[in-house]
C-alpha positions, 0 to 999 in steps of 0.5 A: 522547528526549522532545526529539528526538520532535517534531511535524515528526519524526512527520509522516513517520510518521503521515503516510507516502507510502510503506510497507514491510511486514516479515516479510509472510507468508500464514501471518500474520493479521496480515499478511493483514489489514494487506495487505488494509487498504492494498489495500482503501485504495488504497495497494497501489502503494505497499506493498512487502512485505518477507520474508526468503526472498523468495517471492511473498506476499499475491500479490505478489513480496517482496524479502529485505531494506529495503535491495532497495525501492530506492526511499525508504520512510517507515516499516517495518511490522514483524510479525517475531518479537521475536528477529528485531527487532534486525536488522529494525532495522537492515536498515531503518535501512541502507535510509534508512527512519528509522521503525518501527511494531512488532507483536511482545509479549514487552517491558516487559509481560513482566516484568524480561527483558521490560523490558530487550529493550525497553531494547536495542530503545531504544538501538538505534532510537536508535543507528540514530537511528529511532523506534519506535511501540510495541511489542506493539501494532497500529500506526496507521490515518490516514483524512486520507491513507487510509492503513492502516498495522494490521491492526486490521479492518472499517476505516472509509474516512470522514475525521473529526475525532477523533483515538482513542489507545489504549494497548491494540490488542485494544480500539481495533477496538471503539473504531473501531466504536463510532465509526462507530456513533455518527457520532464519525468519526475523523482517525487512529487510533494504538495505542500499546502500551508506549510505548517511545519515542513515547508519547501525549504526543508523539502528542497533541503532533502531533495539535494541529499538525493540522488535520483533527482537532478533538478527541482520545479517549485511552484509557490505563492509564498515563501515561508521559513526564508532563510531555511529556502535560501541554506537549502538553495545555496546547498542545490548550488554546490550540488549542482542540482538546477532550481526552477520556480514558478512563484505567484504573486506580488505586492508592494512593499511601497505601501510600508515606506511611502517616505522614501522614493526607493520604496517604489523600485522594492517590491515584495515580487522584485524582493524576490525576483533579486534573492533568486537571483543571488541563490542561483535559482531559476525563475519562470512565468508559467509550467510548461516553462518550469518543468521543460526547464527542469528538465533540461538542466537535469538531463544537459547538467551544467554548461561550460560556456553560456552560448547556444549553437543552433543547428536547423533543418528548417530556415523558418525555424531559424529565422523564429530561434533567432527572433525569439534569442533577442526577445528573451537574452538568450545568447547565440555567438557568432563562430569563431573562425575556425568553425566557420571553416568547418561549416563552410567545407561540409555546407551546400556552396549556397548555404549561409554559415551563420548562428542559428545555422539552416543545414539546408534541405542537403541534410535530407540528401546527404544526413551526415550533413547533421553528424557533420554540422553538430560536431563542428559547432559543439567544437566552437569555444562559446557554445556550452549547447547544442539545439538540433531542431528536426521534428520528432514523431508522436505518433505510428503512422504505421509504417517506417519512422521517414525521419529515422535516417536524419535523427539516427545521424543526429544521436550519432554526433560525437559531439564535444558539449551537451546536444538537444534536439527540439521540435518546432511545436509544443507536442507530445513526448509520448512511448512512440517518440521515445523508443524514435529518439532510443533508436536513435540515440538521443537522449534529450528532446524539448517540444516547441522553438521558444520554449527551447530558447527560454530553457536553454536561457536559464540553464546558461544563465543558471551554469555561469552564476552558480559558482558565485552563489556564497555559503554564506554573505560576506560581512560588512565593514564596521561602521560606528553611528553615535548621532544623539536622535531618537529613533523615531517617524524620521531623521531632518535631513541635517540629522541623515547627513550627519549619519551619512559623515559618521560612516564615511561616506561624502556628502555636499558640505551645507551648513544649518543656519536659524535665520535670513541675515545667518543664512546670508553670511554662510551663503557668502562664504560658498562663494556661489549660488546656493541652494536652501532647504527646509529641515526638519524630521516632518517634512521628508518632501520638501520641494512639495511644499515649496521647501527648497530654493535652487540656485541663490545668488545675492545676499538679497536673494539669499534672504527672500529665499529663507523666508519663503522656504520657512513661510512655506513650511508654516504653512503647509506643515504647521505643527512640523519641528522646524531644525532650521534651513540648510544652505549648501553650495549648487552643484551641476553636471554630472550622473544623478543615482538613488542609493538606498536601503528598505527592510523587507519583511522576509528577507532583511534589508535590501539596496536599490540603487537606479538611475534617475534622481528625481525621475527615479519613478519614471525611469524605474531603472534599477538593480538590487541586491540583500545586504551585506554588499560589497565592491565588486557586488555594487560594481555589478550592480552598476553594470546591471542599470539600463542607464549604465552608459550614463556612467562611462561618459557620455556627449563628452561627459567625464567617465565615472569612476566607478570604483569610488561609486561602488565603494560609496553605495557599498559604504551605504549599505554597511551604515543601513545594517549598522542602524539596526532592525529598527531601520526601515529606509536610508535613502540618498537622492541624488547621489552625484557623480562626476568623474571621481566626484561622489557625493550625497545631495540629499538624504532619508532615514526613516524608523519602523514603528514601535514593535514593528520588528519584534520577532524578526 
């Protein structure tokens, strides 16, 4: 399916020369509004009305079938009930129409019966060599070519550089309204509905090649055809087009992999966060932030430096920005010495030279203070964008605009980096606002202080990330595993350790014993306190049942510990298969990490690295990546941990050999890939790190139920 839906193939859908309204009716508000949009956009003479009775509709004659149109038609906009959709598709195909926009519901969103109907729809469309957008949506609008194929009311007539995709048709109207209010002018608005054939990834792929579109905003609840989306996102990164996603909904993957702590760290929503990070996709949590960020990306482009330089007429606004920047992780660099010198030369004596910069009320008397300050801040090597806080009116008072001199001074700055104006409040950007800004030669305005911090932080992150988005993930180093145990349920710790060792992952020395006397002999040979753990593929959480004895020293104590852990297993897991007891030397000191892999049903194996050992779920300090992972990427995961300072040595402890740790983490990922698609989870907890010593102290490997990976 995905190979058929190319950007070239979608061009005839989203840039149609003619449209047929199939099921046109004066009784349908969808039909009335959709036809009204086409008339309003001057497309009436290229619109054909199809009504099975052939009556006058919307004041115009209609035809009974698409074949009666007698002219080539690019898109059939179908507003017929579900029961008549298949016949309508056949009629459209017989007339040579290859694209259908289907509004009707009752398909994949309506349970098992609806899913069967949707599959029948897709199969029928494929047999006719047709593409279907939807069903269960509200069509699309192409503002570049002025073609609205949608019943969404109140569409703007001016085209912009932001494309809006939405899985929710009902929400799209509000999004378009806000985009208009915030001056995030749209190139396209596409509602996706059930994405039975055409998914967000396919439309994104089309938009990467669209010259008018500079950024893409997407509202989605799920990502269908993840590989298509990922490939399109990589193309967008290479093209320098920002993708801003508001993704709703999350669920816990941990319910499917309860055997491992990793499942608590890797959930569907966290995996999506990870994938977006790797693809350079900006994720936001509100419609406002989505549209404002996309607008900023389209207008300002990729920044050369991560820092935001703020120049303001209001000291209070500077305080708010500083607070929000700290809360939201936006970078406000200290000005370089040369920048401070230039600013001191123009600032009044009572002004303070810092970022954010308050130019004080002196700028009202001498607006050129704004101009000079902007130019100085723009030249600062740590600043990638200058945000200038000053009011811009949204309605006329009937007299001269009192803020025009200040705005003219701002727009007159000869800045070496992008500059945006910022309103202190989230007020509309009206035609009057645009006329005032045009007079001042100001190209872009962000409404709201918090919104501007979010948008510019997002833009800075994206600018520094897209250069590292690779076209194809790096291949893993080959691993050969010859463990003979059956791939079902879970492997015992003893078997899991064997697999780790074969992969070249350092594992604490251990020996499997089957009697108390043998346990005493092995412990004596280790020459110090030991740990004893029951070994069974049916007992993964050994400490929960008393199957672990730690820091055991002396022959009698070892024999007693052996009997205790085996007795505990017999009482709490009488049906468990017992392989014996693992004996290992005790370890102390160092930092305990969790390194685990869980297979996501959509994105494949996901690696998690966390601080914590037994407290991993309490601390929740983790970093995730999809596989494969190189040692360099593994170092990056360690750097993202909040507790990374522990690895650098604290309170006299030895600093970890981070290169050695990263190499082991990468090798764990290589092993997970080598174990194949039926691997459910692989976990080392803890991985002990003490200076240059890195070793696995415990390991769990579980397998997906038979048939669970079929079709993936």
